[in-house]
Phi, psi and omega in degrees: 000176185238166174215157174289139187247345181171178180208167181212141174251130190224145171297138182276118182239146173263179177111167181239158174277123180296153185301323183295331177272322182301318180294323179288323177298319178298318181292315182290320178300320180293317185286327174294319176301314179301318180295318180294316179297322179298316184279319195234348177096167183295321183300321180292323178297316178297321179298319181292319177302331182278358179259118188297326181290317178295317180303316180295320179293323178301314178293321181294321182290343178271002175094009178277160176309128194289340188230359190269168179297333183296343181296329181292309179299316186290322179292315179297317179295319180296318180291324179296319178286314187289324182271349180307308180290347184253003190297323180289323180292316184272339185071030179234140184224145180241122179241160176081202183148214184263145173059237183297332178294326179295324181287346178273356184305312180302318179294320179296318179294321179297315180294321177297318181299321179296327183272320186268321177107009177274182187280090182299309179300321179295319180288324176297318177297318179299316180301313181292323182294315182295326177292319180293320180299314185280352177250336184239312182288328173249107181253093187243013178090004182247126180264124183295136175222359182217137181215110178249126184242113179257126185221143178261167182301333181267014171086004175280150188210161171227138174244134172237117179227159188220143175238162179234151171238098185297325181295322182268354183055047180226155175235153177230129181254136181243133181245135177232149179219136186285354181278130172063028175268119181268335183205143175282343188239002180235095182048059185274343192283143171273335174188154170226128180252128177166159179285154178298135182240020184085200182291139178229164172268116180232089181282000176269353177295143183302324182288350178270005180304315177301324180295317180298318180295316183293328178298323176294322178295321180301323181294338179267005169102042178285341174098176187295327181299318179293324179296317178299319180296317180294323179297321178297322178294318184289335183262020174279211179299140180296130182288149176242152185257006178100209191256041174292151176301129180226111182263126176238114183269145183285164180283332184291145185270329180287156178269122184246163180303326181292345181270352191231136169280100189296326181297327177288323175298315179297322177299318178297315182297317181292319179295321179297322180292327183270313185280331183306304180297335182279315191262338191236027185296329183268351184262331185258090189254353182280118183302133174081356183246335189308308184297320180294324180294323179298324177296320177292320178298327178296321177293316180298319180299324178292322176298324180287318191251348189284145174282158185306326184296343183279358188249031179289345181234076181303335181302329182300328185282346173289346179282355176283308186227022176065206181211153185296340182261013180076013174245125000284343175197167181300153179295120179280097188302319180300316181292315181302311183293326178290322175301314178301316182298315181296314182294318178298318178297319181296316181293317181296316179291329177295323178297332180271005177092003178253108191254018188300314184290322177298321178291326178296320177295322177295319178296324178298316179292318178300317181296319180300319181291324178293323185278347182302329184288332190239339187293145174235161182187192182290159173294161179301317181299319180291322179297314179295320178299320178296320178294320179294322179295326181271358190301314182299320181290342180257020182057047178300138182215146178214183178294347179271353179122186177289141182294326178299320179292320180294321178295315180297318180296320180295319179294323179294320178292323180293327180286000000 
Protein backbone atom coordinates (compact mmCIF):
# COMPACT_ATOMS: atom_id res chain seq x y z
CA UNK A 1 0.00 0.00 0.00
CA UNK A 2 0.98 3.68 -0.20
CA UNK A 3 1.20 6.70 2.05
CA UNK A 4 1.49 10.40 1.68
CA UNK A 5 5.12 11.36 2.08
CA UNK A 6 5.17 15.15 2.24
CA UNK A 7 3.83 18.45 0.96
CA UNK A 8 4.94 21.87 -0.24
CA UNK A 9 3.52 25.39 -0.32
CA UNK A 10 4.61 27.48 -3.29
CA UNK A 11 3.91 30.95 -4.74
CA UNK A 12 1.51 30.60 -7.68
CA UNK A 13 3.20 31.78 -10.88
CA UNK A 14 2.03 31.98 -14.47
CA UNK A 15 4.13 31.59 -17.61
CA UNK A 16 5.61 28.84 -19.73
CA UNK A 17 8.96 27.13 -19.94
CA UNK A 18 10.64 28.24 -23.19
CA UNK A 19 11.45 25.50 -25.70
CA UNK A 20 15.21 26.00 -25.40
CA UNK A 21 15.03 25.21 -21.66
CA UNK A 22 12.29 22.55 -21.84
CA UNK A 23 14.38 20.34 -24.13
CA UNK A 24 17.40 20.65 -21.86
CA UNK A 25 15.34 19.95 -18.75
CA UNK A 26 14.02 16.76 -20.35
CA UNK A 27 17.56 15.65 -21.21
CA UNK A 28 19.07 16.53 -17.82
CA UNK A 29 16.14 15.02 -15.90
CA UNK A 30 16.51 11.78 -17.86
CA UNK A 31 20.25 11.46 -17.35
CA UNK A 32 20.03 12.26 -13.61
CA UNK A 33 17.32 9.60 -13.33
CA UNK A 34 19.56 7.10 -15.13
CA UNK A 35 22.42 7.90 -12.75
CA UNK A 36 20.23 7.42 -9.66
CA UNK A 37 18.79 4.15 -10.97
CA UNK A 38 22.32 2.96 -11.84
CA UNK A 39 23.63 3.66 -8.33
CA UNK A 40 20.59 3.04 -6.14
CA UNK A 41 17.79 1.41 -8.16
CA UNK A 42 14.27 2.32 -9.26
CA UNK A 43 12.76 2.14 -5.79
CA UNK A 44 15.13 4.81 -4.54
CA UNK A 45 14.24 7.13 -7.42
CA UNK A 46 10.54 6.80 -6.60
CA UNK A 47 11.29 7.42 -2.93
CA UNK A 48 13.15 10.64 -3.77
CA UNK A 49 10.35 11.92 -5.98
CA UNK A 50 8.06 11.52 -2.97
CA UNK A 51 10.20 13.85 -0.85
CA UNK A 52 9.15 17.50 -1.37
CA UNK A 53 12.56 19.03 -0.60
CA UNK A 54 14.41 16.74 -3.00
CA UNK A 55 11.78 17.27 -5.70
CA UNK A 56 12.17 21.05 -5.41
CA UNK A 57 15.96 20.80 -5.56
CA UNK A 58 15.71 18.49 -8.58
CA UNK A 59 13.72 21.12 -10.45
CA UNK A 60 16.04 23.93 -9.37
CA UNK A 61 19.18 22.13 -10.59
CA UNK A 62 17.48 21.81 -13.99
CA UNK A 63 17.21 25.60 -14.34
CA UNK A 64 13.54 26.05 -13.45
CA UNK A 65 12.36 28.85 -11.13
CA UNK A 66 13.65 27.67 -7.78
CA UNK A 67 10.58 28.40 -5.66
CA UNK A 68 7.48 28.74 -7.83
CA UNK A 69 4.50 26.47 -8.44
CA UNK A 70 5.63 25.99 -12.04
CA UNK A 71 8.47 23.74 -10.92
CA UNK A 72 5.96 20.92 -10.36
CA UNK A 73 4.47 21.06 -13.85
CA UNK A 74 7.84 21.50 -15.53
CA UNK A 75 9.57 18.64 -13.69
CA UNK A 76 6.73 16.19 -14.37
CA UNK A 77 6.58 17.29 -18.01
CA UNK A 78 10.36 17.06 -18.42
CA UNK A 79 10.45 13.55 -16.97
CA UNK A 80 7.51 12.42 -19.08
CA UNK A 81 9.32 13.56 -22.25
CA UNK A 82 12.82 12.56 -21.20
CA UNK A 83 12.00 9.13 -19.77
CA UNK A 84 9.56 8.17 -22.53
CA UNK A 85 12.24 6.65 -24.81
CA UNK A 86 13.91 5.00 -21.77
CA UNK A 87 10.85 3.52 -20.06
CA UNK A 88 11.44 -0.04 -21.22
CA UNK A 89 15.14 0.11 -20.31
CA UNK A 90 14.58 1.65 -16.86
CA UNK A 91 11.24 0.06 -16.07
CA UNK A 92 9.89 3.48 -15.07
CA UNK A 93 6.83 5.19 -16.51
CA UNK A 94 5.31 8.66 -16.11
CA UNK A 95 1.54 9.11 -16.47
CA UNK A 96 -0.75 12.10 -16.10
CA UNK A 97 0.25 15.72 -15.91
CA UNK A 98 -1.59 19.01 -15.85
CA UNK A 99 -5.25 19.61 -16.70
CA UNK A 100 -6.53 17.26 -19.38
CA UNK A 101 -3.36 15.17 -19.10
CA UNK A 102 -4.24 14.34 -15.49
CA UNK A 103 -7.61 12.97 -16.59
CA UNK A 104 -5.87 10.60 -18.98
CA UNK A 105 -3.99 8.86 -16.16
CA UNK A 106 -6.39 5.88 -15.85
CA UNK A 107 -6.21 5.18 -19.59
CA UNK A 108 -2.43 5.47 -19.59
CA UNK A 109 -2.19 3.05 -16.65
CA UNK A 110 -4.56 0.60 -18.33
CA UNK A 111 -2.50 0.57 -21.55
CA UNK A 112 0.73 0.19 -19.59
CA UNK A 113 -0.73 -2.69 -17.60
CA UNK A 114 -1.60 -4.52 -20.82
CA UNK A 115 1.96 -4.10 -22.08
CA UNK A 116 3.99 -4.45 -18.86
CA UNK A 117 1.82 -6.80 -16.86
CA UNK A 118 1.23 -5.01 -13.55
CA UNK A 119 -2.11 -4.60 -11.78
CA UNK A 120 -3.84 -1.99 -13.94
CA UNK A 121 -7.17 -1.86 -12.06
CA UNK A 122 -5.39 -1.63 -8.70
CA UNK A 123 -3.14 1.22 -9.85
CA UNK A 124 -6.04 3.03 -11.48
CA UNK A 125 -7.94 2.79 -8.20
CA UNK A 126 -4.90 4.15 -6.33
CA UNK A 127 -4.65 7.08 -8.76
CA UNK A 128 -8.29 7.98 -8.29
CA UNK A 129 -8.17 7.54 -4.53
CA UNK A 130 -5.19 9.84 -3.95
CA UNK A 131 -6.89 12.49 -6.09
CA UNK A 132 -10.11 12.13 -4.11
CA UNK A 133 -8.32 12.26 -0.76
CA UNK A 134 -6.52 15.50 -1.62
CA UNK A 135 -9.61 17.12 -3.09
CA UNK A 136 -12.39 15.87 -0.78
CA UNK A 137 -11.05 14.26 2.41
CA UNK A 138 -8.58 17.14 2.87
CA UNK A 139 -10.42 20.42 2.26
CA UNK A 140 -7.72 23.05 2.58
CA UNK A 141 -8.80 25.62 0.00
CA UNK A 142 -6.67 24.22 -2.85
CA UNK A 143 -8.30 22.85 -6.01
CA UNK A 144 -6.36 20.06 -7.71
CA UNK A 145 -5.25 20.73 -11.28
CA UNK A 146 -2.20 18.48 -11.70
CA UNK A 147 -1.71 14.75 -11.10
CA UNK A 148 1.55 12.99 -11.95
CA UNK A 149 1.74 9.20 -11.48
CA UNK A 150 5.21 7.58 -11.54
CA UNK A 151 5.15 3.77 -11.64
CA UNK A 152 7.74 1.02 -12.01
CA UNK A 153 7.37 -2.28 -13.84
CA UNK A 154 6.79 -4.07 -10.53
CA UNK A 155 3.86 -1.82 -9.63
CA UNK A 156 5.50 0.49 -7.06
CA UNK A 157 4.54 4.12 -7.46
CA UNK A 158 4.82 7.74 -6.41
CA UNK A 159 2.16 10.40 -7.00
CA UNK A 160 2.91 14.11 -7.12
CA UNK A 161 -0.17 16.30 -7.44
CA UNK A 162 -0.83 19.99 -6.98
CA UNK A 163 -3.73 22.28 -6.16
CA UNK A 164 -4.11 26.03 -6.42
CA UNK A 165 -5.77 28.74 -4.38
CA UNK A 166 -6.29 31.58 -6.82
CA UNK A 167 -7.44 34.06 -4.19
CA UNK A 168 -4.26 33.63 -2.18
CA UNK A 169 -2.04 33.19 -5.27
CA UNK A 170 -0.57 30.04 -3.75
CA UNK A 171 -0.17 26.41 -4.78
CA UNK A 172 0.12 23.31 -2.62
CA UNK A 173 1.89 20.14 -3.72
CA UNK A 174 1.02 16.73 -2.27
CA UNK A 175 3.41 13.75 -2.37
CA UNK A 176 2.41 10.09 -2.06
CA UNK A 177 4.53 6.94 -2.01
CA UNK A 178 3.37 3.34 -2.30
CA UNK A 179 5.81 2.08 0.34
CA UNK A 180 4.40 1.36 3.81
CA UNK A 181 0.94 2.81 3.18
CA UNK A 182 -1.55 1.01 5.36
CA UNK A 183 -4.60 3.10 4.45
CA UNK A 184 -5.61 5.71 1.89
CA UNK A 185 -7.77 7.50 4.45
CA UNK A 186 -5.88 7.23 7.76
CA UNK A 187 -2.76 9.46 7.74
CA UNK A 188 -1.73 8.32 4.26
CA UNK A 189 0.42 11.26 3.21
CA UNK A 190 4.18 11.25 3.12
CA UNK A 191 4.16 15.05 2.92
CA UNK A 192 2.05 18.12 2.08
CA UNK A 193 3.76 21.38 1.08
CA UNK A 194 2.00 24.70 1.56
CA UNK A 195 1.47 27.73 3.83
CA UNK A 196 -0.85 27.52 6.83
CA UNK A 197 -4.40 28.47 5.81
CA UNK A 198 -6.10 28.36 9.19
CA UNK A 199 -8.48 25.57 10.18
CA UNK A 200 -9.11 22.93 7.53
CA UNK A 201 -11.17 19.77 7.22
CA UNK A 202 -8.74 16.85 7.31
CA UNK A 203 -10.61 13.57 7.47
CA UNK A 204 -7.35 11.67 6.89
CA UNK A 205 -6.05 12.59 10.34
CA UNK A 206 -5.90 9.54 12.63
CA UNK A 207 -8.09 11.33 15.17
CA UNK A 208 -10.81 11.67 12.53
CA UNK A 209 -11.32 7.88 12.40
CA UNK A 210 -14.51 8.09 14.52
CA UNK A 211 -15.78 10.79 12.16
CA UNK A 212 -15.17 8.65 9.09
CA UNK A 213 -16.98 5.72 10.70
CA UNK A 214 -19.86 7.86 11.86
CA UNK A 215 -20.28 9.41 8.42
CA UNK A 216 -20.99 5.95 7.08
CA UNK A 217 -23.48 5.46 9.88
CA UNK A 218 -25.11 8.78 9.08
CA UNK A 219 -25.75 7.59 5.57
CA UNK A 220 -27.76 4.69 6.99
CA UNK A 221 -30.06 7.08 8.81
CA UNK A 222 -28.85 7.99 12.32
CA UNK A 223 -30.66 11.31 12.09
CA UNK A 224 -29.97 15.00 12.82
CA UNK A 225 -28.73 14.54 16.41
CA UNK A 226 -25.82 12.43 15.21
CA UNK A 227 -25.02 14.97 12.52
CA UNK A 228 -24.86 17.77 15.14
CA UNK A 229 -22.57 15.66 17.31
CA UNK A 230 -20.19 14.95 14.40
CA UNK A 231 -20.11 18.62 13.48
CA UNK A 232 -19.03 19.46 17.02
CA UNK A 233 -16.18 16.97 16.73
CA UNK A 234 -15.02 18.36 13.41
CA UNK A 235 -15.00 21.97 14.57
CA UNK A 236 -12.67 21.34 17.52
CA UNK A 237 -8.90 21.84 17.42
CA UNK A 238 -7.49 21.73 13.89
CA UNK A 239 -5.90 18.30 13.36
CA UNK A 240 -2.22 17.95 12.69
CA UNK A 241 -0.61 15.13 10.78
CA UNK A 242 2.68 14.83 12.58
CA UNK A 243 6.18 15.31 11.32
CA UNK A 244 5.85 14.78 7.58
CA UNK A 245 8.25 16.86 5.45
CA UNK A 246 6.59 20.21 4.77
CA UNK A 247 8.29 22.66 2.42
CA UNK A 248 7.18 26.30 2.50
CA UNK A 249 8.76 28.47 -0.19
CA UNK A 250 9.04 32.25 0.29
CA UNK A 251 7.22 34.82 -1.82
CA UNK A 252 10.40 36.64 -2.89
CA UNK A 253 11.78 35.62 -6.26
CA UNK A 254 15.44 36.54 -5.76
CA UNK A 255 17.81 34.12 -4.01
CA UNK A 256 18.88 35.50 -0.62
CA UNK A 257 21.46 34.46 1.95
CA UNK A 258 18.67 33.29 4.23
CA UNK A 259 17.62 30.78 1.54
CA UNK A 260 21.02 29.05 1.26
CA UNK A 261 23.26 27.07 3.63
CA UNK A 262 26.42 28.94 2.69
CA UNK A 263 28.82 26.41 4.20
CA UNK A 264 27.48 23.77 1.81
CA UNK A 265 27.93 26.14 -1.11
CA UNK A 266 31.52 26.79 -0.03
CA UNK A 267 32.10 23.04 0.24
CA UNK A 268 30.92 22.61 -3.37
CA UNK A 269 33.17 25.41 -4.63
CA UNK A 270 36.20 24.02 -2.79
CA UNK A 271 35.55 20.47 -3.96
CA UNK A 272 35.24 21.62 -7.57
CA UNK A 273 38.57 23.40 -7.27
CA UNK A 274 40.29 20.32 -5.85
CA UNK A 275 38.59 17.34 -7.51
CA UNK A 276 38.11 18.93 -10.93
CA UNK A 277 41.76 18.91 -11.99
CA UNK A 278 42.20 15.40 -10.56
CA UNK A 279 39.13 13.64 -11.94
CA UNK A 280 38.03 15.46 -15.09
CA UNK A 281 41.03 16.49 -17.25
CA UNK A 282 39.92 14.49 -20.28
CA UNK A 283 36.23 15.28 -20.04
CA UNK A 284 36.17 19.05 -19.81
CA UNK A 285 37.52 20.15 -23.15
CA UNK A 286 35.61 23.36 -23.82
CA UNK A 287 37.99 26.30 -23.20
CA UNK A 288 36.90 28.60 -20.41
CA UNK A 289 33.96 26.45 -19.35
CA UNK A 290 35.49 23.40 -17.68
CA UNK A 291 36.00 24.74 -14.16
CA UNK A 292 32.52 26.26 -14.06
CA UNK A 293 31.01 23.00 -15.28
CA UNK A 294 32.61 21.06 -12.44
CA UNK A 295 30.81 23.35 -9.98
CA UNK A 296 27.51 22.50 -11.64
CA UNK A 297 28.40 18.82 -11.65
CA UNK A 298 29.00 19.05 -7.90
CA UNK A 299 25.40 20.22 -7.46
CA UNK A 300 24.09 17.48 -9.76
CA UNK A 301 26.16 14.89 -7.90
CA UNK A 302 24.48 15.89 -4.65
CA UNK A 303 21.04 15.47 -6.24
CA UNK A 304 22.12 11.97 -7.33
CA UNK A 305 23.74 10.92 -4.06
CA UNK A 306 22.33 13.14 -1.30
CA UNK A 307 20.09 11.98 1.52
CA UNK A 308 16.80 13.86 2.02
CA UNK A 309 18.04 15.92 4.96
CA UNK A 310 20.49 17.71 2.66
CA UNK A 311 17.79 19.40 0.63
CA UNK A 312 16.42 21.85 3.19
CA UNK A 313 17.59 24.75 0.98
CA UNK A 314 16.41 24.10 -2.60
CA UNK A 315 17.54 27.60 -3.57
CA UNK A 316 21.17 26.43 -3.43
CA UNK A 317 20.61 24.14 -6.40
CA UNK A 318 19.55 27.04 -8.58
CA UNK A 319 23.22 28.07 -8.39
CA UNK A 320 24.08 25.18 -10.73
CA UNK A 321 22.28 26.40 -13.84
CA UNK A 322 20.54 29.64 -12.86
CA UNK A 323 16.88 30.21 -13.71
CA UNK A 324 14.79 31.06 -16.74
CA UNK A 325 13.67 34.32 -15.08
CA UNK A 326 17.28 35.50 -14.38
CA UNK A 327 17.08 34.50 -10.69
CA UNK A 328 19.63 33.97 -9.34
CA UNK A 329 21.12 34.62 -12.80
CA UNK A 330 20.41 33.69 -16.44
CA UNK A 331 20.78 30.05 -17.47
CA UNK A 332 24.41 29.60 -18.68
CA UNK A 333 23.78 27.58 -21.84
CA UNK A 334 27.44 26.64 -22.33
CA UNK A 335 27.63 25.25 -18.79
CA UNK A 336 24.27 23.49 -19.05
CA UNK A 337 25.21 21.75 -22.29
CA UNK A 338 28.63 20.78 -20.97
CA UNK A 339 27.06 19.34 -17.82
CA UNK A 340 24.73 17.31 -20.03
CA UNK A 341 27.63 16.08 -22.16
CA UNK A 342 29.61 14.87 -19.16
CA UNK A 343 26.62 13.16 -17.54
CA UNK A 344 25.50 11.46 -20.75
CA UNK A 345 29.05 10.21 -21.32
CA UNK A 346 29.21 8.94 -17.75
CA UNK A 347 25.93 7.04 -18.03
CA UNK A 348 26.77 5.55 -21.41
CA UNK A 349 30.18 4.29 -20.33
CA UNK A 350 28.66 2.93 -17.10
CA UNK A 351 26.27 0.85 -19.20
CA UNK A 352 29.34 -0.64 -20.88
CA UNK A 353 30.81 -1.58 -17.52
CA UNK A 354 33.23 1.35 -17.28
CA UNK A 355 32.21 3.31 -14.23
CA UNK A 356 35.17 5.70 -13.89
CA UNK A 357 33.27 8.94 -14.51
CA UNK A 358 30.33 7.94 -12.32
CA UNK A 359 32.77 7.18 -9.52
CA UNK A 360 34.48 10.52 -10.12
CA UNK A 361 31.16 12.30 -9.62
CA UNK A 362 30.65 10.38 -6.39
CA UNK A 363 34.13 11.42 -5.22
CA UNK A 364 33.26 15.03 -6.05
CA UNK A 365 30.21 14.82 -3.79
CA UNK A 366 32.15 13.05 -1.02
CA UNK A 367 34.85 15.72 -1.12
CA UNK A 368 32.30 18.52 -0.94
CA UNK A 369 30.81 17.05 2.22
CA UNK A 370 34.21 16.72 3.85
CA UNK A 371 35.10 20.30 3.02
CA UNK A 372 31.84 21.79 4.28
CA UNK A 373 33.20 21.98 7.82
CA UNK A 374 36.27 24.01 6.93
CA UNK A 375 35.86 25.61 3.48
CA UNK A 376 35.48 29.34 3.16
CA UNK A 377 34.49 31.39 0.16
CA UNK A 378 32.64 34.41 -1.17
CA UNK A 379 29.34 35.59 0.21
CA UNK A 380 26.26 34.47 -1.67
CA UNK A 381 25.73 37.98 -3.00
CA UNK A 382 29.29 38.13 -4.31
CA UNK A 383 29.00 34.70 -5.87
CA UNK A 384 25.79 35.64 -7.69
CA UNK A 385 27.32 38.94 -8.82
CA UNK A 386 30.26 37.03 -10.31
CA UNK A 387 27.91 34.69 -12.17
CA UNK A 388 25.93 37.62 -13.55
CA UNK A 389 29.12 39.34 -14.69
CA UNK A 390 30.22 36.18 -16.54
CA UNK A 391 26.75 35.43 -17.91
CA UNK A 392 27.21 36.85 -21.40
CA UNK A 393 30.44 34.89 -21.94
CA UNK A 394 28.65 31.67 -20.91
CA UNK A 395 25.76 32.23 -23.34
CA UNK A 396 23.44 33.28 -20.54
CA UNK A 397 19.79 33.12 -21.55
CA UNK A 398 16.45 33.80 -19.89
CA UNK A 399 12.84 34.40 -20.88
CA UNK A 400 13.96 37.98 -21.58
CA UNK A 401 16.45 36.87 -24.26
CA UNK A 402 20.18 36.29 -24.65
CA UNK A 403 22.28 38.11 -22.09
CA UNK A 404 24.64 39.39 -24.80
CA UNK A 405 21.70 41.17 -26.47
CA UNK A 406 20.50 42.61 -23.17
CA UNK A 407 24.00 43.91 -22.38
CA UNK A 408 24.33 45.47 -25.85
CA UNK A 409 20.90 47.07 -25.55
CA UNK A 410 21.78 48.43 -22.12
CA UNK A 411 25.04 49.93 -23.41
CA UNK A 412 23.18 51.49 -26.32
CA UNK A 413 20.68 53.15 -24.00
CA UNK A 414 23.50 54.35 -21.76
CA UNK A 415 25.28 55.88 -24.76
